[in-house]
C-alpha positions, -999 to +999 in steps of 0.1 A: +059+169+155+067+166+192+104+171+185+096+203+166+077+217+196+106+209+219+131+225+195+110+257+192+104+259+229+142+256+237+151+281+210+125+306+223+136+303+259+173+306+249+166+337+228+144+353+255+169+348+282+197+364+262+179+391+241+143+395+253+113+392+231+130+401+198+156+374+205+129+348+212+112+356+180+145+356+160+158+323+174+125+306+170+124+316+133+160+305+128+152+271+145+121+266+123+140+275+092+168+251+101+144+223+109+125+228+076+158+229+057+172+198+074+139+179+069+138+188+033+174+178+027+170+144+044+137+136+027+153+142-007+180+117-001+156+089+006+148+081-030+147+044-038+166+029-067+149+003-088 
């Protein structure tokens, strides 16, 4: 969870510096979506074979 907070904070600050408040919101949503997609993709590949 700490890593997610750091990712969101960096994305928001990057977006804010380049595009203002709308950029901060957009980059934060993109970062959250990418994090969720990556986490879901990696957790699906951890199935154990018996």
